Backbone bond lengths (Angstrom), bond angles and torsions (degrees), N, CA, C in turn:
res aa  C-N    CA-C-N  psi(-1)  N-CA   C-N-CA  omega(-1)  CA-C   N-CA-C  phi
1 M - - - 1.462 - - 1.521 108.25 -
2 I 1.318 118.04 105.22 1.456 119.36 -170.86 1.513 113.04 -84.49
3 F 1.332 119.18 -22.66 1.451 120.14 178.33 1.517 109.02 -92.82
4 S 1.319 116.88 58.60 1.459 118.90 -179.04 1.506 110.07 -141.35
5 T 1.313 115.23 152.10 1.452 120.86 176.62 1.502 107.57 -155.78
6 V 1.318 117.70 168.40 1.456 120.22 -179.39 1.518 109.08 -86.76
7 M 1.290 116.38 122.05 1.446 122.65 177.55 1.507 107.52 -133.02
8 F 1.314 115.92 110.52 1.457 121.81 -174.35 1.522 110.18 59.14
9 F 1.338 115.31 33.18 1.456 123.53 177.93 1.525 111.94 61.88
10 L 1.326 115.91 26.77 1.455 122.41 170.96 1.514 106.60 -119.71
11 T 1.322 118.75 140.42 1.454 120.78 175.43 1.508 108.18 -84.53
12 V 1.338 115.14 120.29 1.450 119.57 -178.16 1.515 108.32 -132.48
13 T 1.320 117.00 157.66 1.447 122.16 176.37 1.510 108.60 -101.63
14 L 1.337 116.03 127.45 1.449 120.89 -172.27 1.521 110.03 -123.87
15 Y 1.326 115.47 132.35 1.452 121.02 178.68 1.514 109.82 -138.98
16 S 1.347 116.33 156.38 1.452 119.83 177.40 1.518 110.89 -122.02
17 K 1.324 114.66 162.18 1.453 121.07 -174.14 1.526 111.48 -75.64
18 E 1.304 115.86 132.40 1.454 120.64 178.27 1.516 110.03 -78.15
19 K 1.306 116.72 131.70 1.447 121.73 179.84 1.522 108.38 -96.74
20 Q 1.306 115.73 134.96 1.453 121.04 -177.43 1.525 110.36 -99.08
21 G 1.334 115.86 154.54 1.439 121.11 172.81 1.514 114.09 66.97
22 D 1.285 118.23 29.57 1.452 122.35 -176.50 1.521 109.54 -91.40
23 E 1.345 116.89 122.28 1.454 121.33 175.19 1.515 108.14 -140.50
24 F 1.321 116.20 137.06 1.459 120.30 -179.76 1.522 109.02 -158.02
25 I 1.329 116.15 163.27 1.464 120.84 175.91 1.522 107.78 -76.67
26 A 1.318 116.35 116.18 1.465 120.99 -179.29 1.522 111.16 -76.95
27 G 1.327 116.52 -34.93 1.451 121.16 -178.06 1.514 109.76 169.84
28 S 1.299 115.91 -155.01 1.464 119.97 179.76 1.525 109.91 -140.50
29 I 1.333 115.34 157.42 1.456 120.51 179.65 1.535 108.83 -70.10
30 G 1.330 116.24 118.80 1.453 120.39 -179.07 1.517 113.27 -99.99
31 F 1.339 115.10 -18.89 1.463 119.32 -177.45 1.513 108.36 -159.37
32 T 1.318 117.35 143.01 1.468 121.37 175.87 1.514 109.89 -127.41
33 G 1.345 115.04 149.77 1.456 120.43 175.49 1.513 111.21 -78.58
34 K 1.337 116.16 176.25 1.462 121.08 -177.06 1.520 112.35 -60.79
35 S 1.325 117.03 -36.96 1.463 119.75 -177.26 1.515 112.72 -75.35
36 G 1.315 116.89 -17.34 1.458 120.31 -176.39 1.507 113.40 78.41
37 R 1.329 116.08 4.09 1.461 119.89 -179.40 1.529 112.31 -104.73
38 E 1.309 116.77 -7.82 1.466 120.64 175.35 1.520 108.17 -121.04
39 G 1.320 115.16 151.46 1.444 118.46 178.94 1.514 112.07 -167.12
40 I 1.315 114.86 173.03 1.456 121.76 177.62 1.523 108.36 -117.48
41 V 1.311 115.73 124.71 1.460 121.98 176.58 1.521 108.07 -93.86
42 V 1.318 115.87 128.66 1.465 121.45 174.20 1.520 107.70 -92.64
43 V 1.320 116.92 115.23 1.462 121.67 -175.59 1.526 110.07 -71.71
44 N 1.320 116.90 129.05 1.458 120.67 176.11 1.529 112.08 -122.06
45 S 1.352 115.47 16.05 1.461 121.20 174.56 1.530 108.13 -124.30
46 P 1.348 117.02 68.55 1.469 119.63 -174.26 1.521 113.70 -60.88
47 N 1.349 117.27 -27.87 1.460 118.97 179.01 1.521 112.47 -71.33
48 K 1.340 116.94 -14.38 1.463 121.39 176.39 1.533 110.79 -112.30
49 G 1.312 116.46 8.37 1.454 120.00 -175.74 1.511 113.99 -61.71
50 Y 1.335 117.04 -23.98 1.462 120.19 179.93 1.521 112.71 -64.57
51 L 1.338 117.38 -15.55 1.467 120.61 177.94 1.525 112.16 -87.98
52 L 1.317 116.98 -14.54 1.458 121.09 -169.32 1.516 110.80 -99.07
53 N 1.321 115.44 73.63 1.457 119.55 -178.05 1.528 111.09 -114.91
54 K 1.306 115.05 178.02 1.462 121.82 -176.01 1.527 111.14 -57.91
55 G 1.326 115.97 134.62 1.454 121.60 179.32 1.514 114.56 94.57
56 V 1.320 117.51 -13.66 1.458 121.64 -179.64 1.526 110.05 -72.05
57 L 1.335 116.30 146.49 1.454 122.17 177.21 1.523 110.03 -98.28
58 L 1.321 116.02 139.99 1.460 123.04 176.47 1.520 108.21 -124.40
59 V 1.337 116.91 166.92 1.462 119.18 -176.72 1.524 110.66 -139.19
60 I 1.331 114.69 139.76 1.455 122.72 170.45 1.522 107.24 -104.31
61 K 1.335 116.99 132.27 1.462 121.42 -178.33 1.524 109.81 -108.83
62 R 1.351 114.77 126.74 1.470 121.22 174.65 1.517 108.10 -130.51
63 G 1.305 116.56 87.68 1.455 119.56 -174.45 1.522 109.80 62.59
64 E 1.330 117.25 -119.44 1.462 121.28 178.51 1.533 112.21 -86.54
65 E 1.324 116.51 -12.15 1.464 120.51 -178.71 1.524 110.81 -79.74
66 R 1.334 116.05 142.45 1.453 122.71 176.92 1.536 108.66 -129.27
67 I 1.325 116.32 124.85 1.464 121.38 176.19 1.519 107.62 -111.46
68 I 1.323 115.78 119.34 1.464 121.26 -177.20 1.522 109.85 -93.70
69 L 1.319 116.05 131.31 1.459 122.68 176.58 1.523 109.50 -114.82
70 R 1.321 116.14 147.97 1.460 121.59 173.22 1.528 108.91 -111.63
71 V 1.325 115.98 133.90 1.463 120.35 176.27 1.527 108.20 -77.99
72 N 1.322 116.68 115.86 1.472 121.41 -179.91 1.517 112.73 -92.15
73 D 1.335 116.32 -23.28 1.462 119.82 179.39 1.522 108.39 -166.59
74 T 1.321 116.09 164.84 1.454 121.47 178.44 1.529 109.60 -132.09
75 A 1.326 115.39 151.91 1.460 121.16 177.00 1.525 107.65 -150.57
76 G 1.329 115.28 90.76 1.455 119.19 -176.68 1.512 111.26 63.81
77 K 1.326 116.54 -122.27 1.465 120.27 -179.00 1.525 112.68 -87.68
78 Y 1.331 117.55 8.99 1.456 121.60 -178.56 1.532 110.75 -109.18
79 L 1.332 115.60 136.35 1.468 122.39 175.96 1.523 108.17 -115.09
80 I 1.314 116.62 123.65 1.458 121.67 178.92 1.524 107.57 -91.12
81 C 1.307 117.08 114.99 1.464 122.08 -170.18 1.525 112.19 -124.85
82 R 1.329 113.97 161.28 1.460 121.16 175.16 1.513 108.24 -142.41
83 V 1.332 116.29 146.19 1.461 120.92 176.30 1.516 108.79 -57.26
84 N 1.327 117.31 129.47 1.462 122.41 -173.40 1.521 111.10 -92.98
85 S 1.307 116.53 52.73 1.459 121.05 178.62 1.517 108.61 -159.70
86 E 1.313 115.72 139.10 1.465 120.28 176.77 1.521 110.88 -101.15
87 T 1.325 116.85 0.19 1.461 120.88 179.38 1.517 109.81 -106.51
88 G 1.310 116.71 156.63 1.453 120.33 -178.13 1.520 110.26 68.35
89 N 1.301 115.84 -173.44 1.466 119.13 -178.76 1.530 110.89 -139.66
90 P 1.364 116.70 56.71 1.467 118.51 179.49 1.520 110.50 -68.07
91 V 1.303 116.86 135.56 1.457 123.07 179.52 1.516 108.52 -118.07
92 I 1.314 116.22 130.02 1.459 120.06 178.72 1.528 108.90 -91.62
93 K 1.335 115.38 154.80 1.459 120.80 -173.15 1.521 110.44 -127.45
94 E 1.302 116.11 143.40 1.457 120.62 178.22 1.525 110.53 -61.45
95 G 1.334 115.13 139.19 1.457 120.84 178.70 1.508 114.67 92.88
96 E 1.342 118.31 -12.09 1.461 120.02 -179.18 1.530 111.07 -71.07
97 D 1.330 115.86 140.71 1.461 120.33 174.37 1.521 110.72 -70.88
98 V 1.321 115.81 143.87 1.461 122.18 179.75 1.526 107.27 -123.89
99 F 1.335 116.61 130.00 1.458 122.23 -174.77 1.530 111.47 -106.73
100 Y 1.332 114.81 145.61 1.465 121.14 165.34 1.525 106.66 -99.56
101 S 1.329 116.91 140.13 1.464 121.73 177.86 1.521 109.52 -144.16
102 D 1.330 116.41 133.93 1.457 120.24 175.98 1.522 111.79 -60.42
103 S 1.342 116.21 -37.59 1.463 119.37 -172.79 1.520 112.44 -62.11
104 I 1.333 118.44 -39.06 1.465 119.09 -178.00 1.527 111.92 -80.36
105 N 1.312 116.95 -8.25 1.464 120.08 177.70 1.530 112.56 -104.49
106 S 1.333 116.67 7.34 1.463 120.47 -174.31 1.526 113.33 -64.70
107 G 1.343 117.45 -23.03 1.460 119.76 -177.88 1.513 114.62 -89.96
108 I 1.335 117.88 -1.83 1.458 120.40 -178.77 1.523 109.93 -74.76
109 K 1.320 116.90 128.37 1.460 120.95 179.83 1.526 110.26 -61.88
110 Y 1.328 115.92 137.85 1.469 122.99 -178.62 1.530 111.83 60.66
111 R 1.339 116.62 28.56 1.465 119.01 -178.37 1.517 111.55 -56.45
112 D 1.341 117.26 -46.75 1.460 119.60 -178.70 1.521 111.18 -68.52
113 A 1.331 116.70 -33.11 1.462 119.21 176.94 1.527 110.81 -68.26
114 K 1.342 117.35 -37.40 1.459 120.48 177.20 1.528 110.26 -61.95
115 R 1.314 115.85 -42.27 1.461 119.89 178.41 1.524 110.41 -63.58
116 I 1.318 115.73 -41.02 1.459 120.78 179.73 1.521 111.02 -61.20
117 F 1.336 115.70 -48.27 1.460 119.81 176.00 1.524 110.12 -53.83
118 A 1.326 115.93 -51.21 1.456 120.91 -173.89 1.522 111.75 -63.06
119 E 1.316 117.32 -40.90 1.452 119.86 -179.35 1.526 111.40 -67.99
120 H 1.326 117.05 -35.99 1.460 118.95 177.79 1.520 112.11 -71.52
121 I 1.302 116.50 -34.87 1.463 119.13 174.36 1.521 109.31 -58.95
122 R 1.321 116.52 -44.96 1.461 120.74 179.08 1.530 111.09 -62.99
123 L 1.330 116.76 -43.19 1.458 120.96 -179.67 1.525 111.27 -63.13
124 Y 1.328 116.83 -45.50 1.465 121.03 -179.14 1.522 111.16 -66.29
125 E 1.334 116.52 -42.67 1.459 119.02 179.99 1.521 111.02 -59.95
126 S 1.324 116.81 -43.63 1.459 120.95 179.05 1.523 111.29 -62.36
127 F 1.320 116.59 -45.26 1.466 121.68 -179.97 1.532 110.84 -62.60
128 I 1.327 116.33 -47.02 1.468 120.76 -178.19 1.523 110.82 -61.45
129 L 1.334 116.76 -44.12 1.462 120.11 -179.34 1.521 111.71 -62.53
130 K 1.320 116.75 -38.56 1.466 120.21 178.90 1.523 110.91 -64.00
131 I 1.329 116.56 -42.32 1.465 120.27 -178.76 1.526 110.63 -70.96
132 E 1.325 116.35 -41.68 1.462 120.24 -177.73 1.527 112.70 -66.09
133 S 1.330 117.19 -27.22 1.463 120.52 -169.54 1.526 114.40 -95.69
134 T 1.332 118.07 6.26 1.465 118.22 -176.18 1.523 112.30 -145.81
135 E 1.326 114.43 155.47 1.465 122.62 170.24 1.532 109.08 -116.64
136 D 1.316 116.16 4.12 1.464 122.54 -177.51 1.532 109.09 -77.36
137 T 1.316 117.11 117.03 1.471 120.57 -176.75 1.525 112.24 -62.75
138 R 1.333 116.92 -32.28 1.468 119.51 178.67 1.521 110.20 -64.92
139 M 1.336 116.75 -44.39 1.462 120.32 -179.71 1.525 111.41 -67.91
140 I 1.327 116.83 -36.41 1.465 120.39 177.94 1.526 110.48 -64.77
141 S 1.329 116.99 -45.42 1.464 119.56 179.94 1.524 110.84 -63.97
142 E 1.338 117.64 -36.40 1.463 121.06 178.32 1.526 110.81 -65.93
143 A 1.324 116.79 -38.15 1.466 120.27 178.74 1.521 110.94 -64.48
144 V 1.339 116.69 -41.05 1.465 120.73 178.73 1.525 110.33 -67.45
145 K 1.320 116.75 -42.02 1.468 120.36 179.32 1.530 111.01 -63.38
146 N 1.328 116.55 -39.39 1.460 119.88 179.00 1.529 110.84 -65.52
147 L 1.334 116.55 -40.85 1.466 120.25 177.54 1.521 110.17 -61.17
148 S 1.328 117.00 -43.80 1.467 121.43 179.05 1.524 110.63 -59.78
149 A 1.332 115.49 -46.49 1.467 119.85 -177.52 1.518 111.63 -62.63
150 E 1.343 116.28 -43.68 1.461 120.08 -179.83 1.522 111.49 -63.86
151 L 1.323 116.95 -43.75 1.461 120.62 -179.22 1.522 111.34 -68.31
152 D 1.326 116.92 -38.37 1.457 120.76 -178.36 1.529 110.95 -61.61
153 K 1.332 116.68 -39.28 1.461 120.53 178.60 1.524 112.23 -67.08
154 L 1.324 116.32 -24.32 1.460 120.81 -174.06 1.521 114.56 -92.02
155 I 1.319 117.22 -12.74 1.465 119.95 -171.38 1.528 113.97 -55.92
156 P 1.344 120.18 -45.67 1.483 117.98 178.92 1.514 112.77 -56.51
157 E 1.340 116.64 -40.51 1.463 119.52 179.92 1.521 111.41 -73.42
158 M 1.321 116.82 -33.05 1.464 119.87 175.54 1.523 110.14 -56.28
159 K 1.326 115.08 -46.48 1.466 119.45 -177.01 1.521 111.24 -68.94
160 R 1.339 116.28 -35.69 1.467 118.74 178.06 1.527 110.42 -62.94
161 I 1.331 116.28 -42.37 1.458 120.18 -179.69 1.522 110.81 -67.55
162 N 1.325 117.01 -36.27 1.470 119.80 176.01 1.528 110.97 -58.92
163 R 1.335 115.08 -40.24 1.477 118.86 179.58 1.526 110.92 -72.00
164 K 1.328 116.52 -35.88 1.466 120.38 -177.13 1.519 111.93 -69.36
165 Y 1.333 117.29 -37.67 1.460 121.82 -176.73 1.532 111.11 -122.08
166 P 1.307 118.26 66.87 1.473 119.37 -178.77 1.518 112.90 -61.34
167 E 1.330 117.03 -25.33 1.471 119.52 -178.84 1.524 111.83 -66.78
168 L 1.318 117.42 -22.59 1.460 120.20 -179.16 1.521 112.48 -78.46
169 G 1.326 116.72 -12.71 1.455 120.19 -179.34 1.518 113.64 -97.00
170 K 1.326 117.25 3.85 1.463 119.95 -178.87 1.518 110.88 -71.03
171 K 1.304 116.06 131.97 1.458 120.85 -179.08 1.530 110.56 -63.77
172 D 1.311 114.67 139.13 1.466 123.52 176.15 1.527 113.68 63.50
173 A 1.336 117.17 10.26 1.468 119.07 178.30 1.525 109.02 -82.21
174 P 1.330 117.83 132.12 1.468 119.34 178.12 1.525 110.16 -68.59
175 P 1.328 117.32 153.51 1.468 119.34 178.69 1.516 110.71 -68.37
176 P 1.324 117.52 149.25 1.467 118.78 173.80 1.518 109.55 -64.12
177 V 1.309 115.75 158.85 1.461 121.04 -177.88 1.527 110.88 -55.76
178 E 1.332 116.45 -37.68 1.458 120.64 -176.74 1.528 112.66 -62.33
179 L 1.331 117.19 -22.67 1.461 121.33 -175.29 1.523 113.13 -115.27
180 Q 1.313 117.06 9.87 1.450 120.69 -175.07 1.533 112.22 -60.51
181 G 1.324 116.78 -46.68 1.452 120.20 -177.27 1.513 112.82 -61.93
182 E 1.318 116.45 -46.70 1.463 120.15 -179.43 1.520 111.34 -66.14
183 S 1.335 116.15 -38.46 1.463 120.01 178.41 1.528 110.90 -60.90
184 E 1.327 116.04 -42.30 1.463 119.91 179.36 1.525 111.53 -65.17
185 M 1.325 117.12 -36.18 1.457 120.50 178.78 1.525 111.11 -66.57
186 L 1.329 116.92 -39.92 1.468 119.91 177.20 1.521 110.86 -65.34
187 E 1.316 116.54 -42.06 1.464 119.77 178.44 1.527 110.94 -62.23
188 A 1.333 116.77 -36.95 1.460 120.34 179.31 1.525 111.53 -67.24
189 L 1.327 117.11 -29.86 1.463 120.93 179.59 1.525 112.78 -78.47
190 E 1.321 116.82 -21.23 1.463 120.25 -172.47 1.528 113.80 -55.98
191 P 1.351 120.88 -45.81 1.472 118.92 179.40 1.525 113.06 -60.90
192 R 1.342 117.27 -38.98 1.462 120.10 178.70 1.518 111.66 -68.54
193 L 1.334 115.89 -33.00 1.459 119.59 177.04 1.527 110.22 -66.09
194 K 1.319 116.46 -41.53 1.464 120.73 176.06 1.525 110.85 -60.37
195 E 1.325 115.65 -46.29 1.457 120.00 -179.83 1.523 111.32 -61.57
196 A 1.325 116.67 -37.12 1.464 120.07 178.67 1.523 110.61 -61.41
197 F 1.330 116.54 -41.84 1.461 118.70 -179.73 1.525 112.56 -75.11
198 F 1.317 117.07 -29.97 1.470 119.21 172.05 1.529 109.56 -60.74
199 K 1.328 115.59 -42.46 1.457 120.19 179.69 1.524 110.70 -64.16
200 I 1.312 116.47 -42.13 1.464 120.04 179.17 1.527 110.80 -60.78
201 Q 1.339 116.21 -39.83 1.457 119.95 179.01 1.525 112.63 -61.38
202 M 1.325 117.32 -27.70 1.463 120.95 178.57 1.528 111.54 -63.62
203 F 1.328 116.37 -22.85 1.456 121.49 -178.82 1.526 111.64 -110.12
204 S 1.331 116.46 23.10 1.463 120.54 -174.19 1.529 114.01 -65.52
205 S 1.330 117.32 -15.37 1.470 119.58 177.78 1.524 112.10 -76.43
206 D 1.338 116.44 -16.17 1.461 120.19 177.74 1.527 109.43 -72.14
207 E 1.328 116.37 128.89 1.462 120.27 -174.10 1.523 112.78 -63.47
208 N 1.320 117.68 -38.64 1.467 120.41 179.98 1.520 111.62 -66.29
209 I 1.332 116.74 -41.99 1.462 120.43 178.49 1.520 110.29 -67.98
210 K 1.323 116.95 -41.29 1.459 120.51 178.15 1.522 111.08 -58.43
211 K 1.338 116.58 -45.40 1.465 120.50 179.65 1.525 110.59 -65.38
212 A 1.326 117.13 -41.71 1.464 120.75 -178.45 1.524 111.45 -63.67
213 T 1.332 116.97 -42.09 1.468 119.57 -179.19 1.531 111.33 -71.05
214 E 1.322 117.44 -33.59 1.464 120.17 176.15 1.527 110.10 -64.89
215 D 1.336 116.20 -41.17 1.463 119.71 178.17 1.528 111.25 -65.37
216 L 1.340 116.89 -37.05 1.462 119.92 177.29 1.525 110.80 -63.39
217 Q 1.318 117.15 -41.55 1.467 120.56 178.07 1.526 111.04 -61.21
218 K 1.333 116.89 -37.27 1.461 120.37 178.49 1.522 110.94 -65.76
219 V 1.326 116.21 -40.04 1.463 120.23 178.16 1.526 110.09 -63.58
220 L 1.325 116.74 -46.02 1.462 120.36 -179.06 1.524 111.73 -62.87
221 S 1.332 116.50 -33.69 1.463 119.45 -179.12 1.525 111.66 -66.03
222 K 1.341 117.30 -23.98 1.460 120.41 178.86 1.521 112.39 -65.55
223 L 1.319 115.84 -23.84 1.460 119.44 179.94 1.517 112.99 -65.20
224 N 1.309 116.28 -22.43 1.461 120.97 -176.69 1.512 113.43 -98.02
225 T 1.343 116.08 6.85 1.450 119.91 177.41 1.528 110.03 -103.70
226 D 1.313 116.14 161.71 1.463 120.32 -178.95 1.527 112.25 -88.64
227 K 1.326 116.27 -10.07 1.462 119.40 -176.57 1.526 110.38 -86.71
């Protein structure tokens, strides 16, 4: 089951809502190869960086002209890209803005699942960092409450995605190639997520934390209902 992680020491399937019509400047061309068909994009939208993974298509706009790039690899804030066409001779230039757009990525298999993976990675990373960086019970309870609220809003879409991709819920099934990278990132986060909840349990006598964790359990239980 590739869409699973440990949450309160229960295995649950977590998905987030796909946003439509999203377009933004991902970054700019920082370096080009000799042919002008390869380059490195420097990401300047870190809050949207979770969408910019391997296989994603980006676009350079020059008036009516559109040059499509494919992300072949990533390295921190750098995206290694190549012109996604073997016809014509489009040349990319240093300093040009590069856009991400949902519309040009609509044909990618498991596109919505890739977005779901990426958004949950971002959500978990934020939650883990908040728990790891404090001993303040008020801040810990707020982090748990925020996680509950975010997940609660996503549950209807989680269930829709479960129905759309039943093959992804098969036990012991390896992830498809299209989702391998995101799956590995979630697996890498799992030990830190466990540690975060171990830490929360250390403060379980605090009434605010106790209430927050009980509410989180209620949210997670909704995943197992048909409503």
